[in-house]
LUMVO-71271 format. One record per residue: x, y, z of N, C-alpha, C in turn. Coordinates in steps of 0.05 Angstrom, whole numbers. Example, Ala and Ser with C-alpha at 12.3 -4.5 7.8 and 13.67 -1.06 7.14 Angstrom:
2
264,-114,156,246,-90,156,264,-66,156
257,-45,142,273,-21,143,258,1,157
***
This chain:
354
-21,3323,1823,-16,3297,1810,-29,3296,1782
-51,3310,1779,-63,3312,1753,-45,3326,1733
-32,3347,1742,-14,3362,1724,10,3345,1716
19,3328,1734,42,3311,1728,34,3286,1712
8,3282,1707,-1,3258,1692,-1,3233,1709
-5,3236,1735,-3,3213,1753,-31,3201,1760
-52,3212,1748,-79,3202,1753,-89,3186,1729
-109,3169,1734,-121,3154,1712,-135,3174,1694
-130,3171,1668,-141,3190,1648,-166,3179,1634
-178,3196,1618,-201,3188,1602,-196,3196,1573
-206,3180,1555,-203,3186,1526,-224,3206,1517
-246,3209,1532,-267,3228,1525,-280,3238,1550
-291,3262,1549,-304,3273,1572,-285,3283,1594
-296,3289,1617,-280,3299,1639,-265,3277,1653
-241,3282,1664,-225,3260,1677,-234,3255,1706
-259,3247,1709,-270,3240,1735,-275,3210,1735
-263,3196,1753,-265,3167,1753,-282,3156,1777
-287,3173,1796,-304,3165,1819,-317,3189,1831
-342,3186,1840,-355,3208,1855,-361,3198,1883
-348,3209,1903,-352,3202,1931,-347,3227,1947
-368,3239,1957,-366,3265,1970,-352,3286,1952
-358,3284,1927,-346,3302,1907,-335,3286,1883
-322,3301,1865,-310,3288,1842,-281,3280,1848
-275,3255,1842,-249,3243,1849,-234,3232,1825
-208,3228,1829,-192,3214,1809,-175,3194,1823
-169,3172,1809,-152,3151,1820,-123,3155,1811
-105,3147,1829,-77,3147,1822,-72,3125,1801
-56,3131,1781,-49,3111,1761,-24,3096,1771
-30,3074,1785,-7,3058,1796,8,3042,1775
-1,3042,1750,15,3029,1730,38,3047,1720
38,3072,1729,58,3092,1722,81,3091,1742
105,3083,1735,127,3081,1755,132,3108,1769
130,3130,1754,135,3156,1767,113,3162,1788
88,3154,1782,67,3158,1801,72,3141,1826
82,3117,1822,88,3100,1845,109,3113,1863
130,3124,1852,150,3137,1868,140,3162,1882
123,3177,1868,112,3201,1880,94,3194,1904
77,3174,1900,59,3166,1922,76,3156,1946
96,3139,1941,111,3129,1963,126,3151,1978
136,3171,1963,148,3194,1976,130,3208,1996
105,3211,1988,85,3223,2007,78,3205,2030
75,3179,2024,69,3159,2045,92,3158,2065
116,3157,2055,139,3156,2073,140,3181,2092
136,3204,2080,138,3229,2095,116,3230,2117
92,3223,2110,69,3227,2127,62,3203,2145
71,3179,2137,63,3155,2152,87,3139,2161
103,3129,2142,125,3111,2149,145,3125,2169
152,3150,2164,171,3164,2181,159,3169,2209
133,3165,2211,119,3168,2237,112,3141,2250
124,3119,2239,121,3093,2252,101,3074,2240
88,3082,2218,68,3064,2205,82,3048,2184
80,3021,2186,93,3004,2165,75,2982,2156
49,2985,2160,29,2966,2150,6,2983,2139
-3,2977,2114,-22,2994,2101,-46,2979,2091
-69,2994,2092,-95,2983,2083,-100,2997,2055
-97,2981,2034,-99,2991,2007,-127,2986,1996
-144,3006,2000,-172,3004,1991,-175,3012,1962
-199,3007,1951,-205,3016,1924,-185,3005,1903
-176,2980,1907,-154,2970,1891,-163,2959,1864
-189,2961,1857,-197,2950,1831,-189,2968,1807
-192,2994,1806,-204,3011,1826,-235,3012,1821
-249,3024,1840,-279,3024,1839,-289,3048,1823
-288,3045,1797,-299,3066,1779,-328,3070,1785
-337,3095,1786,-366,3100,1790,-382,3091,1766
-372,3096,1742,-385,3087,1717,-366,3068,1703
-376,3044,1696,-359,3023,1685,-354,3027,1655
-344,3051,1647,-337,3056,1619,-308,3048,1615
-302,3022,1615,-275,3013,1615,-260,3020,1589
-275,3024,1567,-263,3032,1543,-253,3061,1543
-263,3077,1563,-256,3105,1565,-233,3111,1582
-228,3094,1602,-206,3100,1621,-180,3091,1611
-159,3106,1617,-132,3100,1606,-111,3102,1628
-95,3080,1629,-72,3080,1647,-47,3087,1630
-25,3092,1644,1,3096,1631,9,3072,1614
1,3049,1622,9,3024,1608,-11,3017,1586
-33,3032,1583,-52,3025,1563,-81,3030,1572
-100,3023,1555,-128,3027,1563,-136,3006,1584
-157,3012,1599,-165,2993,1620,-175,2967,1607
-186,2968,1583,-194,2943,1570,-170,2926,1563
-147,2938,1559,-122,2923,1553,-107,2913,1578
-104,2931,1598,-86,2925,1620,-99,2929,1647
-126,2931,1648,-139,2938,1673,-134,2919,1696
-130,2893,1691,-127,2874,1712,-101,2877,1728
-82,2891,1716,-56,2894,1730,-56,2916,1751
-77,2932,1752,-78,2955,1770,-73,2947,1799
-88,2927,1811,-83,2920,1839,-55,2909,1843
-43,2896,1824,-16,2885,1827,4,2909,1830
1,2929,1812,19,2952,1814,14,2969,1839
-10,2969,1849,-17,2983,1874,-2,2970,1897
-3,2943,1898,12,2929,1919,42,2933,1916
51,2932,1891,80,2935,1885,90,2962,1894
74,2983,1892,83,3009,1900,91,3009,1930
74,2997,1946,80,2998,1975,101,2977,1982
101,2955,1968,122,2934,1973,150,2946,1967
152,2958,1943,178,2970,1936,187,2992,1955
168,3008,1964,174,3029,1982,184,3018,2009
170,2999,2020,178,2987,2045,205,2972,2043
208,2959,2020,233,2945,2016,257,2964,2014
252,2987,2002,274,3007,2000,282,3018,2028
264,3015,2047,270,3024,2075,282,3001,2092
287,2978,2079,300,2956,2093,282,2936,2104
255,2939,2099,236,2919,2109,239,2893,2093
236,2870,2106,238,2844,2092,213,2828,2095
198,2831,2116,173,2816,2120,150,2835,2116
141,2837,2090,122,2858,2082,95,2846,2076
75,2856,2089,47,2848,2084,30,2873,2085
12,2876,2066,-7,2898,2066,-35,2888,2058
-55,2898,2071,-83,2890,2066,-92,2904,2041
-103,2890,2021,-110,2902,1996,-136,2890,1986
-153,2906,1972,-180,2898,1966,-182,2883,1939
-161,2879,1926,-162,2865,1900,-134,2855,1894
-132,2837,1874,-106,2825,1867,-107,2815,1839
-84,2809,1828,-81,2797,1802,-59,2776,1803
-56,2761,1782,-36,2739,1782,-8,2751,1788
5,2741,1809,31,2750,1817,30,2769,1840
7,2777,1849,5,2796,1872,19,2786,1897
20,2759,1900,32,2748,1924,61,2756,1926
74,2763,1904,102,2771,1905,106,2797,1920
84,2812,1923,86,2839,1934,72,2841,1961
71,2819,1976,60,2820,2003,31,2826,2004
15,2816,1985,-13,2823,1984,-29,2804,2002
-41,2816,2023,-61,2802,2039,-88,2812,2029
-101,2795,2013,-125,2803,1998,-150,2798,2015
-168,2819,2016,-194,2813,2027,-215,2817,2005
-237,2804,2009,-256,2800,1987,-275,2824,1982
-270,2846,1996,-285,2871,1990,-309,2875,2007
-325,2895,1998,-349,2903,2014,-372,2886,2006
-374,2862,2018,-393,2842,2010,-419,2843,2027
-439,2830,2017,-465,2830,2030,-465,2813,2055
-481,2821,2075,-484,2805,2099,-506,2785,2096
-500,2761,2086,-520,2741,2081,-506,2714,2079
-522,2692,2084,-511,2666,2081,-503,2660,2052
-518,2671,2033,-510,2668,2005,-482,2679,2000
-477,2703,2011,-451,2716,2008,-429,2699,2022
-435,2688,2045,-416,2672,2059,-409,2647,2043
-429,2635,2030,-422,2612,2012,-404,2620,1989
-408,2644,1979,-390,2654,1958,-362,2657,1968
-358,2665,1994,-331,2669,2004,-316,2643,2005
-329,2621,2012,-315,2596,2012,-303,2590,1984
-320,2593,1963,-310,2589,1936,-288,2608,1929
-290,2633,1937,-270,2653,1930,-243,2646,1944
-245,2639,1970,-220,2632,1984,-206,2608,1972
-221,2588,1965,-208,2564,1953,-196,2571,1926
-210,2586,1910,-199,2594,1883,-175,2612,1886
-176,2630,1906,-153,2648,1910,-128,2631,1917
-131,2612,1934,-108,2595,1941,-97,2579,1917
-116,2569,1901,-107,2554,1877,-93,2572,1857
-99,2598,1858,-87,2617,1840,-59,2626,1850
-51,2615,1872,-24,2621,1882,-23,2644,1902
-45,2654,1912,-46,2676,1931,-55,2665,1958
-37,2658,1976,-45,2645,2001,-57,2663,2023
-49,2689,2023,-59,2707,2043,-86,2719,2034
-107,2710,2048,-134,2718,2040,-152,2720,2064
-172,2738,2064,-190,2741,2086,-216,2753,2077
-236,2753,2094,-262,2765,2089,-269,2783,2112
-290,2800,2108,-302,2814,2130,-321,2795,2144
-314,2786,2168,-331,2767,2182,-359,2779,2186
-379,2765,2177,-406,2775,2178,-414,2791,2153
-396,2795,2135,-401,2812,2112,-399,2841,2119
-399,2858,2098,-396,2887,2103,-422,2902,2104
-439,2897,2085,-464,2913,2082,-488,2898,2094
-503,2913,2111,-530,2903,2118,-533,2889,2145
-512,2885,2160,-514,2871,2185,-525,2889,2207
-544,2879,2222,-556,2894,2245,-548,2880,2270
-533,2894,2288,-522,2881,2312,-543,2866,2328
-567,2877,2331,-587,2866,2349,-605,2846,2336
-601,2840,2311,-618,2821,2296,-611,2793,2303
-629,2776,2312,-622,2748,2317,-612,2733,2292
-624,2740,2269,-614,2727,2245,-586,2735,2238
-579,2760,2242,-552,2768,2237,-532,2757,2257
-541,2755,2282,-523,2743,2302,-517,2714,2296
-536,2700,2284,-531,2672,2275,-511,2673,2253
-515,2691,2233,-497,2692,2210,-468,2699,2219
-465,2720,2236,-438,2728,2243,-424,2707,2260
-439,2691,2275,-428,2669,2291,-418,2647,2272
-434,2640,2253,-426,2619,2233,-402,2629,2217
-402,2654,2210,-380,2665,2193,-354,2665,2209
-355,2672,2235,-331,2671,2251,-321,2643,2254
-339,2624,2257,-330,2596,2259,-315,2588,2233
-326,2595,2211,-313,2590,2185,-286,2604,2183
-286,2629,2191,-262,2646,2189,-239,2637,2207
-246,2622,2228,-225,2611,2245,-205,2594,2229
-214,2583,2206,-197,2566,2190,-190,2579,2163
-194,2605,2161,-184,2620,2137,-155,2629,2142
-140,2636,2121,-113,2644,2126,-110,2667,2146
-128,2686,2145,-128,2708,2164,-157,2711,2175
-159,2714,2201,-185,2716,2215,-189,2745,2223
-210,2758,2213,-212,2787,2214,-241,2796,2216
-247,2812,2236,-274,2824,2239,-274,2852,2226
-295,2857,2211,-298,2884,2199,-326,2885,2187
-336,2909,2184,-362,2912,2171,-375,2939,2178
-394,2947,2162,-409,2971,2166,-436,2964,2179
-436,2961,2205,-459,2951,2220,-480,2973,2224
-504,2964,2227,-526,2982,2233,-537,2977,2261
-550,2998,2273,-557,3024,2262,-533,3043,2261
-534,3062,2242,-514,3082,2240,-519,3105,2259
-498,3119,2267,-500,3143,2282,-504,3167,2263
-512,3189,2274,-514,3213,2258,-487,3224,2251
-484,3237,2228,-458,3250,2222,-449,3270,2243
-423,3273,2246,-412,3291,2266,-410,3320,2256
-409,3324,2229,-406,3351,2219,-416,3351,2190
-413,3375,2178,-421,3378,2150,-397,3379,2131
-373,3372,2141,-349,3375,2126,-332,3349,2127
-317,3344,2106,-298,3322,2106,-310,3295,2114
-293,3280,2128,-302,3254,2137,-325,3255,2156
-328,3277,2170,-349,3280,2189,-377,3280,2177
-379,3282,2150,-404,3280,2136,-415,3252,2136
-398,3232,2141,-406,3205,2139,-415,3194,2166
-438,3180,2167,-446,3168,2192,-428,3145,2199
-426,3140,2225,-410,3117,2235,-428,3093,2238
-416,3069,2234,-431,3045,2238,-431,3036,2267
-448,3016,2273,-449,3005,2300,-424,2988,2304
-420,2978,2329,-396,2963,2336,-394,2937,2321
-369,2929,2315,-364,2903,2302,-350,2884,2320
-342,2892,2345,-328,2874,2363,-346,2850,2371
-334,2828,2378,-350,2804,2384,-370,2808,2406
-366,2826,2425,-384,2829,2448,-409,2845,2440
-411,2854,2415,-434,2869,2407,-458,2853,2398
-456,2826,2398,-477,2809,2387,-491,2792,2407
-489,2800,2432,-503,2785,2454,-484,2765,2467
-491,2757,2491,-474,2740,2507,-471,2712,2495
-492,2701,2485,-490,2674,2474,-471,2673,2450
-474,2691,2431,-456,2692,2409,-427,2698,2418
-425,2716,2437,-398,2724,2447,-383,2699,2458
-397,2683,2474,-383,2660,2486,-374,2640,2465
-390,2636,2444,-382,2619,2422,-358,2630,2408
-359,2656,2402,-336,2669,2388,-311,2667,2404
-313,2671,2431,-289,2669,2448,-276,2641,2445
-293,2620,2445,-282,2593,2443,-267,2589,2416
-278,2600,2395,-266,2597,2369,-241,2615,2366
-242,2638,2378,-217,2655,2377,-195,2641,2393
-202,2629,2416,-182,2614,2431,-172,2590,2415
-189,2577,2400,-180,2555,2383,-160,2565,2363
-166,2587,2350,-146,2598,2331,-119,2603,2344
-120,2614,2368,-95,2619,2383,-80,2592,2389
-96,2572,2397,-83,2546,2403,-71,2533,2379
-81,2541,2355,-71,2529,2330,-48,2547,2319
-38,2565,2334,-18,2584,2324,6,2569,2311
17,2550,2324,41,2536,2313,33,2521,2288
10,2508,2288,1,2493,2264,-4,2513,2241
-15,2536,2247,-21,2556,2226,6,2566,2215
25,2571,2232,51,2581,2222,64,2561,2204
62,2535,2211,74,2515,2195,60,2513,2168
34,2517,2168,19,2517,2143,26,2541,2126
30,2564,2139,38,2588,2124,67,2584,2113
84,2570,2127,111,2565,2118,110,2547,2093
92,2528,2093,88,2511,2069,79,2528,2045
61,2547,2050,52,2564,2029,76,2581,2018
92,2591,2035,115,2608,2027,136,2592,2012
142,2568,2021,164,2552,2010,155,2535,1986
130,2525,1987,122,2505,1966,99,2515,1949
86,2537,1957,62,2546,1942,37,2532,1950
37,2515,1970,12,2502,1979,-8,2522,1990
-33,2521,1981,-53,2538,1993,-56,2533,2023
-65,2553,2038,-71,2550,2066,-99,2537,2068
-119,2548,2054,-145,2535,2050,-143,2518,2025
-150,2493,2027,-146,2475,2004,-172,2460,1997
-177,2458,1971,-198,2440,1962,-191,2412,1971
-211,2395,1974,-205,2367,1982,-188,2353,1961
-193,2359,1936,-178,2345,1915,-148,2353,1916
-141,2375,1928,-113,2383,1929,-98,2364,1948
-111,2357,1970,-98,2339,1989,-103,2309,1982
-125,2304,1968,-133,2276,1963,-139,2272,1933
-119,2277,1916,-124,2275,1887,-132,2248,1877
-125,2227,1892,-132,2200,1883,-161,2192,1890
-175,2208,1905,-203,2202,1913,-222,2216,1893
-235,2202,1876,-253,2215,1856,-275,2232,1869
-285,2224,1891,-306,2240,1904,-296,2267,1914
-271,2268,1921,-259,2293,1932,-260,2315,1911
-260,2307,1885,-261,2327,1864,-288,2340,1861
-308,2329,1873,-336,2339,1870,-346,2354,1894
-331,2355,1916,-339,2368,1940,-332,2398,1939
-352,2415,1942,-348,2444,1940,-353,2459,1966
-363,2445,1986,-371,2460,2011,-356,2450,2036
-333,2437,2031,-314,2430,2052,-287,2439,2043
-268,2440,2062,-241,2447,2054,-221,2437,2076
-196,2435,2068,-175,2429,2086,-161,2454,2095
-156,2457,2121,-140,2478,2132,-113,2466,2137
-94,2469,2118,-68,2456,2119,-70,2426,2114
-52,2411,2124,-50,2383,2118,-70,2366,2133
-78,2374,2157,-90,2356,2176,-119,2361,2183
-129,2385,2180,-156,2393,2190,-176,2396,2167
-197,2381,2169,-219,2383,2150,-242,2399,2163
-251,2420,2148,-272,2438,2158,-296,2437,2140
-320,2434,2153,-345,2434,2138,-362,2457,2149
-358,2481,2140,-373,2504,2152,-403,2501,2148
-418,2512,2167,-448,2513,2164,-455,2538,2148
-465,2533,2124,-468,2554,2104,-497,2562,2100
-515,2551,2116,-544,2558,2114,-555,2564,2141
-576,2581,2142,-588,2588,2167,-603,2564,2179
-606,2565,2205,-619,2542,2219,-648,2538,2209
-661,2559,2199,-687,2555,2188,-688,2538,2163
-664,2537,2149,-662,2521,2125,-652,2493,2130
-636,2489,2151,-625,2462,2156,-614,2461,2184
-617,2438,2197,-605,2433,2223,-584,2411,2221
-577,2403,2197,-556,2383,2193,-543,2389,2166
-520,2377,2162,-507,2379,2136,-492,2354,2129
-489,2348,2104,-474,2325,2094,-444,2332,2095
-428,2313,2105,-399,2316,2106,-386,2291,2095
-370,2294,2075,-355,2272,2064,-327,2271,2076
-319,2247,2085,-292,2242,2096,-276,2228,2074
-255,2241,2063,-240,2229,2041,-229,2201,2048
-225,2186,2026,-216,2158,2029,-186,2157,2035
-178,2133,2044,-150,2126,2049,-138,2142,2072
-155,2151,2090,-146,2166,2113,-167,2166,2134
-162,2153,2157,-181,2153,2179,-182,2180,2193
-204,2186,2206,-209,2213,2216,-219,2212,2245
-217,2234,2259,-228,2238,2286,-245,2263,2286
-269,2261,2297,-286,2284,2300,-273,2302,2322
-265,2326,2315,-251,2343,2334,-269,2353,2357
-295,2352,2353,-314,2362,2373,-319,2339,2394
-323,2315,2384,-331,2293,2402,-307,2274,2408
-286,2275,2393,-264,2257,2396,-269,2229,2385
-291,2225,2371,-299,2199,2360,-283,2192,2335
-272,2168,2334,-258,2158,2311,-278,2151,2289
-271,2157,2264,-289,2153,2241,-274,2140,2218
-288,2123,2204,-276,2110,2181,-276,2129,2157
-257,2126,2140,-255,2143,2116,-275,2134,2094
-278,2152,2074,-294,2145,2051,-324,2145,2056
-333,2156,2078,-362,2156,2083,-373,2184,2083
-399,2186,2079,-413,2212,2081,-431,2211,2106
-427,2232,2123,-442,2233,2148,-465,2253,2145
-487,2247,2158,-509,2266,2162,-504,2278,2189
-490,2301,2190,-480,2312,2214,-499,2333,2226
-509,2328,2250,-527,2346,2263,-511,2370,2274
-521,2394,2269,-507,2418,2277,-525,2436,2295
-513,2447,2315,-526,2469,2330,-508,2493,2328
-516,2515,2340,-501,2540,2337,-474,2540,2350
-469,2521,2368,-444,2521,2383,-420,2513,2367
-423,2496,2347,-400,2486,2332,-407,2481,2303
-385,2477,2288,-387,2468,2260,-372,2441,2259
-378,2425,2239,-363,2399,2236,-334,2404,2230
-317,2393,2246,-287,2395,2243,-276,2367,2247
-258,2359,2230,-246,2332,2232,-216,2334,2229
-202,2316,2242,-172,2316,2241,-163,2289,2232
-143,2288,2215,-131,2262,2208,-124,2247,2233
-132,2222,2234,-128,2205,2258,-98,2205,2267
-80,2203,2248,-52,2202,2254,-42,2228,2267
-55,2251,2262,-46,2276,2272,-62,2285,2296
-83,2271,2303,-101,2280,2324,-87,2283,2351
-69,2264,2359,-56,2267,2385,-42,2293,2388
-29,2303,2367,-14,2329,2369,-33,2353,2369
-57,2350,2359,-75,2373,2357,-99,2372,2376
-102,2350,2390,-125,2346,2408,-129,2368,2427
-108,2377,2441,-111,2397,2462,-121,2424,2451
-116,2430,2425,-125,2455,2414,-155,2458,2414
-168,2434,2413,-198,2434,2410,-212,2430,2437
-198,2432,2459,-209,2424,2485,-233,2442,2492
-233,2468,2485,-255,2485,2492,-280,2479,2475
-278,2465,2453,-301,2458,2437,-312,2430,2443
-297,2414,2457,-303,2386,2460,-329,2381,2475
-345,2363,2464,-369,2354,2479,-367,2323,2480
-381,2311,2499,-379,2282,2502,-394,2268,2479
-385,2243,2474,-397,2228,2452,-427,2222,2458
***
């Protein structure tokens, strides 16, 4: 590929763009000929063997040294056109799958740019830190991604780096993160958990240690039972989620929405940054701090719309701010009163008495 000019080049020095178990080079996905060459190999080795969904990692791409003035794509220097790289990366696989007759194309990709949604980009937020601070960042990222026109978005539940399966603090974090992720466009567990195992060999991928388990049953019985209830809730909301995704496809409405998107006439809705709407009817107020920092959180219920607490079934007036007590079992979730009868049964596993 280097001989054909299909790799990212450099204006000075050696053409090495990443060092990971050796010296590496990135494919220049801005080059149409490189796109065709890569898809030819992917088709031969994967698609023709039944694989039609792809995980597109390193989509920024992840240069080892950030000498952006030195790296050069076929379309120009990285300083000039660098942001289009993830778009062309997604386009390569979209065009390839489309040429094979596929019509419903989605690929998981680690970065995006304006217009990436045209190419079936399901964007995840990358290899993020396992912390409540990082989780708070994800809420902001998800809302901004939706407002930028990219509805398919997800995170690594619990973060990627630093989570220890047996740590009580991490178990609290991953539980809170999964509760939040229940109302993200895509709900997805992933991460490099600790402790790591020893490498299996001295060659190839075997040189890398494996992480601990990421499945919900790895975090203790208490956390597992909470996660099961929220995973069941997500399944019970399948029809509602599909309708919300259809709105995103047809109208461009985000799946995760800022309050001001649904309630533009409410001045206070423009100032709320730690709540969001999941579609038209469900308001979510994720718990974004550890229990050592807070056992309650403020929740604003937008005006001109009465609400029902999805956990207790209690009717609530609009336009008020609640001091909502939280324990590890649930997060504050509210449903528009007019829509609650249709959605009530979905929340039955979470319901507690008033």
